[in-house]
C-alpha positions in Angstrom: 36.5 32.4 -58.2 35.9 29.1 -56.5 37.4 30.4 -53.3 35.3 33.6 -53.4 32.2 31.4 -54.0 33.0 29.2 -51.0 33.5 32.3 -48.7 30.0 33.5 -49.7 28.5 30.1 -49.1 30.2 29.9 -45.7 28.9 33.4 -44.8 25.4 32.4 -45.9 25.6 29.2 -43.9 26.8 31.0 -40.8 23.9 33.5 -41.1 21.4 30.6 -41.3 23.1 29.0 -38.3 22.8 32.2 -36.2 19.1 32.5 -37.1 18.5 28.9 -36.0 20.2 29.7 -32.6 18.2 33.0 -32.3 14.9 31.1 -32.9 15.9 28.5 -30.2 17.0 31.2 -27.7 13.7 33.1 -28.2 11.8 30.0 -27.2 13.9 29.8 -24.0 13.3 33.5 -23.1 9.6 33.0 -23.8 9.4 30.0 -21.5 11.2 31.9 -18.7 10.1 35.5 -19.3 11.2 36.8 -15.9 14.7 35.2 -15.8 18.1 36.7 -16.7 20.5 34.5 -18.7 24.1 34.6 -19.7 25.5 32.6 -22.6 26.5 29.7 -20.4 23.0 29.3 -19.0 21.5 29.6 -22.4 23.9 26.9 -23.8 22.8 24.6 -21.0 19.1 25.2 -21.8 19.9 24.2 -25.4 21.8 21.1 -24.3 25.3 22.3 -25.5 28.7 22.7 -23.8 29.2 26.5 -23.5 32.6 26.5 -25.1 31.3 24.9 -28.3 28.6 27.4 -29.0 29.8 30.6 -27.3 30.4 32.6 -30.5 27.1 31.6 -32.2 25.0 32.3 -29.1 26.7 35.7 -28.6 26.0 36.6 -32.3 22.4 35.5 -32.0 22.0 37.5 -28.8 23.3 40.6 -30.5 20.8 40.1 -33.4 18.0 39.7 -30.9 19.0 42.8 -28.9 19.1 44.9 -32.1 15.7 43.6 -33.1 14.3 44.8 -29.7 13.4 41.3 -28.5 15.7 41.2 -25.5 17.6 43.7 -23.3 20.9 43.5 -21.5 20.2 44.0 -17.8 23.8 43.3 -16.5 27.0 42.7 -18.3 26.5 39.7 -20.4 23.1 38.9 -19.0 19.9 39.3 -20.9 16.1 39.0 -20.4 13.0 39.3 -22.4 11.8 42.8 -23.4 8.1 42.5 -22.5 6.6 45.1 -24.8 8.0 43.3 -27.7 6.6 39.9 -26.9 3.2 38.4 -27.5 2.0 34.9 -26.8 -1.1 32.9 -27.2 -2.9 30.8 -24.6 -6.2 29.8 -23.1 -8.1 31.9 -20.5 -8.8 30.4 -17.0 -11.1 32.7 -15.1 -10.8 33.1 -11.3 -13.7 33.9 -9.0 -12.2 37.3 -8.0 -12.7 38.6 -11.6 -9.0 38.2 -12.6 -7.9 35.4 -14.9 -4.8 33.4 -15.9 -3.7 32.6 -19.4 -2.2 29.2 -19.7 0.4 29.3 -22.5 2.8 26.6 -23.8 5.4 29.4 -24.3 5.7 30.3 -20.7 6.9 28.4 -17.6 4.2 30.1 -15.4 0.6 31.1 -16.1 0.1 34.8 -17.0 -1.9 36.9 -14.6 -4.6 39.0 -16.4 -6.2 41.5 -14.1 -9.9 42.2 -14.7 -9.2 45.6 -16.3 -7.1 43.9 -18.9 -9.4 41.1 -19.9 -10.9 43.1 -22.8 -14.1 41.0 -23.0 -12.3 37.6 -23.0 -14.3 34.8 -21.3 -13.2 31.5 -19.7 -11.8 29.0 -22.2 -11.2 31.6 -25.0 -8.0 31.3 -27.0 -6.4 34.7 -26.8 -3.3 36.8 -27.8 -1.5 38.4 -24.8 0.9 41.2 -24.6 3.3 40.5 -21.7 4.6 43.1 -19.3 6.5 42.9 -15.9 5.5 44.4 -12.6 6.7 44.2 -9.1 10.4 44.1 -10.1 9.8 41.5 -12.7 8.8 38.8 -10.2 5.3 38.4 -11.4 4.3 37.5 -15.0 1.4 39.6 -16.1 -0.1 40.7 -19.4 -3.0 42.2 -21.2 -5.3 40.4 -23.7 -5.0 42.2 -27.0 -7.0 39.9 -29.2 -9.6 37.1 -28.8 -8.3 34.5 -31.3 -11.2 32.1 -30.8 -14.2 32.0 -28.5 -14.6 28.7 -26.7 -18.4 29.1 -26.8 -21.1 31.8 -27.2 -23.8 29.7 -25.6 -24.4 29.9 -21.8 -26.9 28.3 -19.5 -28.3 30.2 -16.5 -31.4 31.6 -14.8 -33.5 34.4 -16.2 -34.1 37.6 -14.2 -36.8 39.8 -15.9 -37.1 43.5 -16.0 -40.0 45.5 -17.5 -38.6 45.6 -21.1 -35.6 43.3 -21.0 -34.1 40.4 -19.1 -30.7 39.1 -18.0 -29.4 35.6 -18.0 -27.4 35.0 -14.9 -25.0 32.2 -15.9 -24.7 29.1 -13.8 -21.0 28.7 -14.3 -18.9 30.3 -11.6 -16.3 31.1 -14.3 -18.7 33.2 -16.3 -18.7 36.4 -14.3 -20.8 38.7 -16.5 -24.6 38.5 -17.0 -26.0 38.4 -20.5 -28.4 41.2 -21.5 -31.5 39.9 -23.4 -33.6 42.5 -25.3 -37.4 42.0 -25.0 -37.7 40.8 -28.6 -35.0 38.1 -28.0 -36.6 36.6 -24.9 -38.5 34.0 -27.0 -41.1 33.2 -24.3 -38.8 32.6 -21.4 -40.3 33.5 -18.0 -38.7 35.0 -14.8 -36.9 32.3 -12.8 -36.7 29.8 -15.6 -33.4 28.2 -16.7 -32.5 28.7 -20.3 -29.6 28.8 -22.8 -28.6 32.2 -24.2 -26.4 32.8 -27.2 -24.1 35.9 -27.2 -24.8 37.8 -30.5 -23.0 41.1 -29.8 -20.9 42.9 -27.3 -20.9 46.6 -27.9 -17.6 48.4 -27.2 -18.9 50.5 -24.3 -21.3 47.9 -22.8 -20.4 46.1 -19.6 -22.5 43.1 -20.5 -22.8 41.1 -23.8 -26.1 41.1 -25.7 -27.8 37.8 -26.4 -30.9 35.9 -27.3 -32.6 32.9 -25.7 -32.2 29.8 -27.9 -33.7 27.2 -25.6 -35.9 27.2 -22.5 -34.9 24.4 -20.2 -37.7 24.7 -17.7 -38.4 25.9 -14.1 -35.3 26.2 -11.9 -35.2 23.6 -9.2 -37.0 20.9 -11.1 -35.0 17.8 -11.4 -34.9 17.4 -15.2 -34.4 21.1 -15.7 -31.3 21.0 -13.4 -29.8 17.9 -15.1 -30.3 19.3 -18.6 -28.8 22.6 -17.3 -25.7 20.7 -16.1 -25.3 19.1 -19.6 -25.8 22.4 -21.3 -23.3 24.2 -19.1 -20.6 21.9 -20.3 -21.7 21.8 -23.9 -22.9 18.2 -23.7 -26.0 17.0 -25.7 -28.8 15.0 -24.1 -30.5 13.7 -27.3 -29.5 12.5 -30.7 -30.4 14.4 -33.9 -33.1 12.7 -35.9 -30.7 11.9 -38.8 -28.3 10.1 -36.5 -31.1 7.9 -35.0 -32.3 7.2 -38.6 -28.9 6.1 -39.8 -28.4 3.9 -36.7 -31.9 2.3 -37.2 -31.0 1.4 -40.8 -27.8 -0.5 -40.0 -27.7 -4.2 -40.7 -27.0 -5.6 -37.3 -27.5 -9.3 -38.1 -24.6 -11.8 -37.6 -23.5 -13.4 -40.9 -21.7 -16.7 -41.1 -19.9 -15.6 -44.2 -18.4 -12.6 -42.4 -17.2 -14.9 -39.6 -15.8 -17.4 -41.9 -13.9 -14.9 -44.0 -12.8 -12.2 -41.6 -13.0 -13.5 -38.0 -11.7 -16.0 -35.6 -14.6 -18.0 -34.1 -14.7 -18.1 -30.3 -18.4 -19.0 -30.1 -17.7 -22.5 -28.7 -15.3 -21.2 -26.0 -16.7 -20.6 -22.5 -17.3 -16.8 -22.3 -18.9 -14.5 -19.8 -19.2 -10.8 -18.8 -18.8 -9.2 -15.4 -20.3 -5.7 -15.0 -22.2 -3.5 -12.6 -25.6 -4.8 -11.7 -27.4 -1.9 -13.4 -25.2 -1.9 -16.6 -26.9 -2.0 -20.0 -24.0 -1.8 -22.3 -21.6 -4.7 -22.0 -18.5 -3.8 -24.1 -16.1 -6.4 -22.8 -16.2 -10.2 -22.2 -13.6 -12.8 -21.0 -13.1 -16.3 -22.4 -11.0 -19.1 -20.9 -9.9 -22.5 -22.1 -7.0 -24.8 -21.3 -4.7 -25.7 -24.2 -3.2 -29.1 -24.9 0.1 -28.0 -23.5 -1.5 -27.2 -20.2 -1.3 -23.5 -20.5 -4.3 -21.2 -20.4 -5.8 -19.1 -23.3 -7.4 -16.0 -22.0 -9.5 -13.9 -24.5 -10.3 -10.3 -23.8 -13.2 -9.6 -26.2 -14.3 -6.1 -27.0 -17.4 -4.9 -28.9 -16.5 -4.3 -32.5 -18.0 -0.9 -32.8 -15.8 0.0 -35.8 -17.7 -2.7 -37.8 -20.8 -0.6 -37.6 -19.5 3.0 -37.2 -17.5 3.8 -40.3 -15.3 6.9 -41.0 -17.2 9.8 -42.6 -20.7 8.5 -41.7 -23.3 10.6 -39.8 -22.9 8.2 -36.9 -19.2 8.6 -36.9 -19.4 12.4 -37.0 -21.8 12.4 -34.0 -19.5 10.0 -32.1 -16.5 12.3 -32.8 -18.4 15.3 -31.6 -19.5 13.6 -28.4 -16.2 11.6 -28.0 -17.5 10.0 -24.7 -20.5 8.8 -22.9 -21.5 10.9 -19.9 -22.4 9.2 -16.6 -24.6 11.5 -14.4 -26.1 10.5 -11.1 -29.5 9.4 -12.6 -28.8 8.7 -16.3 -26.2 7.9 -19.0 -25.9 10.1 -22.0 -24.4 7.6 -24.5 -21.9 8.3 -27.2 -23.8 6.0 -29.6 -27.5 5.6 -30.1 -29.2 2.9 -28.0 -29.6 0.4 -30.9 -25.8 0.1 -30.9 -24.8 0.9 -27.3 -27.4 -1.4 -25.7 -28.2 -3.6 -28.7 -25.9 -4.6 -31.5 -22.6 -3.7 -29.7 -23.6 -4.9 -26.3 -22.2 -8.3 -25.5 -25.4 -9.6 -24.0 -25.7 -13.3 -22.9 -26.9 -16.0 -25.3 -26.3 -13.9 -28.4 -23.7 -14.1 -31.1 -21.7 -10.9 -31.4 -18.8 -9.4 -33.5 -15.8 -8.5 -31.4 -12.2 -7.3 -31.6 -10.0 -9.4 -29.3 -6.7 -9.6 -27.5 -5.9 -13.3 -26.9 -3.1 -14.4 -24.5 -1.5 -17.7 -23.8 -0.5 -17.7 -20.2 1.0 -20.1 -17.7 0.0 -20.6 -14.1 2.2 -17.6 -13.0 0.5 -15.2 -15.4 3.5 -15.0 -17.7 2.5 -14.1 -21.3 3.8 -16.7 -23.6 2.0 -15.7 -26.8 -0.5 -13.0 -27.9 -2.8 -12.5 -30.8 -5.0 -9.5 -31.9 -7.8 -9.5 -34.4 -11.5 -9.6 -35.2 -13.5 -12.4 -33.7 -17.0 -13.6 -33.0 -18.2 -14.7 -29.6 -21.2 -16.1 -27.8 -21.5 -15.0 -24.1 -22.8 -17.8 -22.0 -23.5 -15.9 -18.8 -23.8 -12.4 -17.5 -22.4 -11.8 -14.0 -22.9 -8.7 -11.8 -19.7 -7.9 -9.8 -21.5 -9.0 -6.6 -22.2 -12.4 -8.1 -18.6 -12.9 -9.3 -17.4 -11.7 -5.8 -19.5 -14.4 -4.1 -17.8 -17.1 -6.3 -14.3 -15.7 -5.5 -15.1 -15.8 -1.8 -17.2 -19.1 -1.6 -15.1 -22.2 -1.6 -18.2 -24.5 -1.7 -20.5 -23.1 -4.3 -23.9 -24.6 -5.1 -26.5 -24.0 -7.8 -25.9 -21.0 -10.1 -22.8 -20.1 -8.1 -21.1 -23.2 -9.5 -21.4 -21.8 -13.0 -17.9 -20.8 -14.2 -16.6 -21.4 -10.7 -13.2 -22.8 -12.0 -12.8 -20.1 -14.7 -13.6 -17.1 -12.4 -11.3 -18.3 -9.6 -8.5 -19.1 -12.0 -8.8 -15.6 -13.6 -8.9 -14.1 -10.1 -5.6 -15.9 -9.3 -3.9 -14.7 -12.5 -5.2 -11.1 -11.9 -3.8 -11.0 -8.4 -0.4 -12.1 -9.7 -0.5 -9.4 -12.5 -1.5 -6.7 -10.0 1.3 -7.6 -7.7 3.8 -7.4 -10.6 2.4 -4.1 -11.6 2.7 -2.7 -8.0 6.2 -3.9 -7.8 7.0 -2.1 -11.0 6.0 1.2 -9.5 2.3 1.5 -10.2 0.1 3.7 -7.9 -2.8 2.1 -6.0 -5.8 4.4 -5.8 -8.9 2.7 -4.3 -11.0 5.9 -3.9 -14.6 5.3 -2.9 -17.2 6.3 -5.4 -20.3 8.1 -4.1 -23.6 6.6 -5.3 -27.2 7.6 -4.4 -30.3 5.6 -3.7 -33.0 7.3 -5.8 -36.7 7.0 -5.6 -39.1 6.8 -8.6 -38.9 10.6 -8.9 -35.1 10.6 -8.8 -35.0 12.1 -5.4 -32.0 10.8 -3.3 -33.1 8.7 -0.3 -29.6 7.8 0.8 -26.0 7.7 0.0 -23.7 4.7 -0.3 -20.2 4.0 -1.4 -19.1 1.8 -4.3 -15.9 0.0 -3.3 -13.9 -2.1 -5.8 -13.4 -5.7 -4.6 -11.6 -8.6 -6.1 -14.2 -9.1 -8.9 -13.7 -5.5 -10.0 -9.9 -5.8 -9.9 -10.1 -9.0 -11.9 -11.8 -7.2 -14.8 -9.5 -4.2 -14.3 -6.3 -6.2 -14.6 -7.3 -8.0 -17.8 -8.5 -4.7 -19.4 -5.1 -3.1 -18.4 -3.3 -6.2 -20.0 -5.2 -5.8 -23.3 -4.7 -2.0 -23.4 -0.9 -2.1 -22.7 -0.3 -5.1 -25.0 -2.1 -3.4 -28.0 -0.1 -0.2 -27.3 3.2 -2.0 -27.2 2.3 -4.2 -30.2 2.0 -1.0 -32.4 4.3 1.4 -30.5 7.4 -0.8 -30.1 9.4 -1.8 -33.2 10.9 -5.3 -33.6 14.2 -3.9 -32.5 12.7 -2.9 -29.2 13.0 0.8 -30.0 9.8 3.0 -30.3 8.2 2.6 -33.7 7.3 5.5 -36.0 3.7 4.3 -36.5 1.0 6.8 -35.8 -1.1 5.5 -32.9 -3.4 6.8 -30.1 -1.8 6.6 -26.7 -3.2 7.3 -23.2 -0.3 9.0 -21.5 0.3 10.2 -17.9 3.2 12.5 -17.2 5.3 12.4 -14.0 3.9 14.5 -11.2 4.9 18.1 -10.6 7.9 18.1 -8.1 6.6 21.2 -6.4 3.2 19.7 -5.8 4.8 16.5 -4.5 7.0 18.6 -2.1 3.8 20.4 -0.8 2.0 17.1 -0.3 5.1 15.7 1.5 5.1 18.7 3.9 1.4 18.5 4.5 1.0 14.7 5.3 3.9 14.8 7.8 1.4 16.2 10.4 -0.6 13.0 10.0 2.5 10.8 10.5 3.1 10.0 6.9 6.1 10.3 4.7 6.4 10.9 1.0 10.0 10.2 0.0 11.2 12.3 -3.0 14.7 11.0 -3.6 13.8 8.7 -6.6 10.8 7.8 -8.8 10.5 4.4 -7.1 10.8 5.9 -3.7 7.9 8.3 -4.5 5.5 5.6 -5.7 6.4 3.2 -2.9 5.9 5.8 -0.2 2.7 7.0 -1.8 1.3 3.5 -1.9 2.3 2.9 1.7 0.6 6.1 2.8 -2.6 5.4 0.7 -2.8 1.9 2.3 -2.2 3.2 5.8 -4.9 5.9 5.6 -7.7 3.6 4.6 -10.7 3.7 6.9 -9.4 6.8 8.7 -11.3 10.2 8.9 -8.7 11.9 6.7 -8.6 9.1 4.1 -10.7 10.7 1.4 -9.0 14.1 1.8 -5.5 12.6 1.6 -6.4 10.5 -1.4 -7.9 13.6 -3.1 -4.8 15.7 -2.4 -2.6 12.9 -3.7 -4.6 12.8 -6.9 -4.2 16.5 -7.3 -0.4 16.2 -7.3 -0.7 14.0 -10.3 -0.6 15.2 -13.9 -3.8 14.8 -15.9 -3.9 11.7 -18.2 -4.7 12.5 -21.8 -4.8 11.2 -25.3 -2.0 11.9 -27.8 0.0 10.4 -30.7 3.2 11.3 -28.9 4.0 8.5 -26.4 5.7 9.2 -23.1 4.3 6.3 -21.1 1.9 6.2 -18.2 3.3 7.2 -14.8 0.4 6.1 -12.6 0.2 2.6 -14.1 4.0 2.3 -14.6 3.6 1.2 -18.3 5.9 2.2 -21.0 3.1 1.9 -23.6 -0.6 2.3 -22.9 -3.8 3.0 -24.8 -7.5 2.6 -24.5 -8.8 -0.4 -26.5 -11.5 -1.8 -24.2 -14.4 0.6 -24.2 -15.3 1.7 -27.8 -19.1 1.9 -26.9 -18.4 4.8 -24.6 -15.0 6.3 -25.7 -14.1 7.5 -29.2 -10.3 7.1 -28.8 -11.0 3.3 -28.5 -12.7 3.4 -31.9 -9.6 5.1 -33.4 -7.4 2.4 -31.8 -9.5 -0.4 -33.3 -9.3 1.1 -36.7 -5.5 1.8 -36.5 -4.8 -1.7 -35.1 -6.8 -3.3 -38.0 -5.0 -1.0 -40.5 -1.6 -2.2 -39.3 -2.7 -5.9 -39.1 -3.7 -5.6 -42.8 -0.2 -4.3 -43.6 -1.1 -0.7 -44.0 1.5 2.1 -43.8 1.5 4.7 -41.1 -0.9 7.6 -41.7 0.0 11.2 -40.9 -0.4 11.9 -37.2 -1.9 15.4 -37.6 -5.6 14.5 -37.9 -5.3 11.9 -35.1 -3.6 14.4 -32.8 -6.5 16.8 -33.4 -9.0 14.1 -32.5 -6.9 13.2 -29.4 -7.0 16.9 -28.2 -10.7 17.0 -28.8 -11.3 13.7 -27.0 -9.3 14.9 -24.0 -11.2 18.1 -23.8 -14.6 16.3 -24.1 -13.5 13.8 -21.4 -12.8 16.7 -19.1 -16.2 18.3 -19.8 -17.9 15.0 -19.1 -16.0 14.6 -15.9 -16.9 18.1 -14.8 -20.6 17.5 -15.6 -20.5 14.2 -13.6 -19.1 16.1 -10.6 -21.7 18.9 -11.0 -24.6 16.3 -11.1 -23.2 14.8 -7.9 -22.9 18.2 -6.3 -26.5 18.9 -7.3 -27.8 15.6 -5.9 -25.8 16.2 -2.6 -27.6 19.5 -2.3 -31.0 17.9 -2.9 -30.1 15.3 -0.3 -28.9 17.8 2.3 -31.9 20.1 1.7 -33.9 17.4 3.6 -31.5 17.8 6.5 -31.2 21.6 7.1 -30.7 22.3 10.8 -29.3 18.8 11.5 -25.7 18.2 12.8 -23.1 16.0 11.2 -19.5 15.0 11.8 -17.0 15.9 9.1 -13.4 16.7 8.1 -12.0 20.0 6.9 -11.3 19.3 3.2 -10.3 22.8 2.1 -9.2 26.1 3.5 -9.5 29.5 1.8 -9.5 33.2 2.7 -13.3 33.2 2.6 -13.9 30.1 4.7 -13.4 26.4 5.2 -14.9 23.4 3.3 -16.0 20.5 5.3 -16.7 17.0 3.9 -19.2 14.9 5.9 -18.0 11.6 7.1 -21.3 9.7 6.5 -22.0 10.7 2.9 -19.0 12.7 1.5 -21.3 15.7 0.9 -19.1 18.9 1.0 -20.2 22.4 2.1 -18.6 25.6 3.2 -18.5 27.4 6.5 -18.0 31.1 5.6 -15.3 32.7 7.8 -17.9 35.2 9.3 -20.0 32.2 10.4 -17.5 31.5 13.2 -19.0 33.3 16.2 -16.3 32.5 18.8 -13.5 34.7 17.4 -12.3 36.7 14.4 -10.4 34.3 12.1 -7.7 35.0 9.5 -6.4 32.8 6.7 -2.9 31.3 6.9 -2.1 30.1 3.3 1.2 28.4 4.3 -0.3 26.1 6.9 -3.7 25.5 5.2 -5.5 26.9 8.2 -7.5 29.8 9.7 -6.5 31.1 13.1 -8.5 32.9 15.8 -7.1 36.4 16.5 -7.9 36.3 20.3 -8.0 32.7 21.1 -5.2 31.4 18.8 -7.5 28.5 18.0 -6.7 26.9 14.6 -8.9 25.1 12.1 -6.7 23.3 9.5 -7.0 20.9 6.7 -7.8 17.4 8.0 -9.2 18.5 11.3 -12.5 16.7 12.4 -15.4 19.1 12.9 -19.0 19.0 13.9 -21.2 21.2 11.7 -24.9 22.1 11.3 -26.5 22.3 7.8 -27.4 26.0 7.6 -28.7 26.5 4.1 -28.9 24.8 0.7 -29.3 26.6 -2.7 -30.2 24.0 -5.4 -29.8 26.4 -8.3 -26.2 27.2 -7.4 -25.6 23.7 -6.0 -24.3 25.5 -2.9 -24.3 24.0 0.6 -23.7 26.2 3.6 -22.6 24.9 6.9 -22.0 26.6 10.3 -19.9 25.4 13.3 -21.8 23.5 15.9 -20.8 24.6 19.3 -23.0 22.2 21.2 -25.8 24.5 22.4 
């Protein structure tokens, strides 16, 4: 009986084993839905030697074939059976009416032709039925279900009919207008900008039906356009009344009992802040004192937002929803109400403040000998603008106010430069991309453009913030054994760049005399840094820097650490800006939790907050770019008909983009605006070529243009070639 029982148990165990293999193989087929695999290739995908798992894989393949999930296309070679496979992903609309669905199950994005969208909109989470066309070389599908709408609210301009209106969306990824019945117009007038909410989409209707939920104002007016930018990306521009009320009732006084019981007191240690001249929220400060052993103690002090914003409060809920402050050309939309962001949590000079600090004992060579993390209290003695700190760094004989903190700033600058050199030698990338800023008049109209360039004072602050961020991450993320810990934490990760994109970049920059070496990770970073240094102050600098950034993966927040490629850090987080970033608030809470001896919480809720924060960060970044694009359009509207020098920054089948050398404004020359020839697009060489003359316009070429037209509502700038008439 025992032997019979064992045979049954073995058979049952074997069945479970085969199911496990079938599940793993299905994931491989889904990831590579156009490929054909034999058992050896599948074993390699699973990380096994073929001989060890041949029987189990073949049994699993037979089960999958009988279930109709795969088909045998050659002897012993299988591929996915498309009509049996569904996957889920997120819609990314293209301007031609088609879309792509980005799915974690597939190696490539899935093409969805306009006829197969089935009322899906950009950003929607959808279910897709896969099918193959063109000999299986192209991955295509049809949307069969909208799992979750990203949004039903859209901003746009109203076009009125006699008994109805249409909202024409501002977003180029929203390709259908919204029909508004007369009774749902809610007082909006022709030509105004408004927000419409989709309430229905009848089966046979080509447009969704909606109602106006907010009138923003007349199109073209400054505040209307800025509020429209925020609305387009789902960003608020005012706080709900109950949030303001809760913030105003907080006790923001500094209590000696709190400091004595819970904080390390740094109020007697020389401390100062260095920020932009127009900053209002100072969320970091530095302190410096020499220890009796001759070493230096550097304190990186960060506003203790988590002391005031507690989990589950109305303030916390609002901060979670916003997840980040938004920096537009003419304003900041803060994550926290002003009483906190510019008041209690702002490390203003000559005021006692609660802080959360990372404190380092360092020698003259910037070696970290000891570190300490915890809650503190500080008193900032002086507020410096970057320009003032830079003057101290450059001036060897300071007088008057410049002599304040002369020793401290110059020593910190020396330490920062050593740390930066070590970081670069470890493989960090050096991006010093210029930031476009506008000189605005009292009506927020741009009178000029200038470029914000990071100097030594900026890099001083940057290095000590990086030190605090990576040290906190390593403190939690690395166990005493040196191995990764199992503690739940919030990391800022940056994956390795896409090898295909790196190859494309390498091919392109060769025409400018640059080389991107691809034979090792260190060779890539060294050659990229060499190229970025070499192109500085050249006409093609901004374009090459932009293209290089585009080869990089996007940094994001997650509880699953893989390190930060761009900074060359094994562990990295965001600890230093809790006034303007919610992940930093989470980091402060988790750090204190572990300092208090707490056990690791479940990662699930934190991972959801990380995903949300990454998504809100992208929305804020897109809104910031849109506000810059709008202000560039306002600026160039004053210069229609004038000529400028520029560099071709993009080439498409419908024209070329040109970035102006003086102000980095970018506009398009439509392909039919070239009057000297008929031009066709060459996608392989990033150029357009004249059919008769053979003349080529390609990425990076200098070009003289004339400003032809500016459309403020669409933030669209049209150029035309200047032939010297």
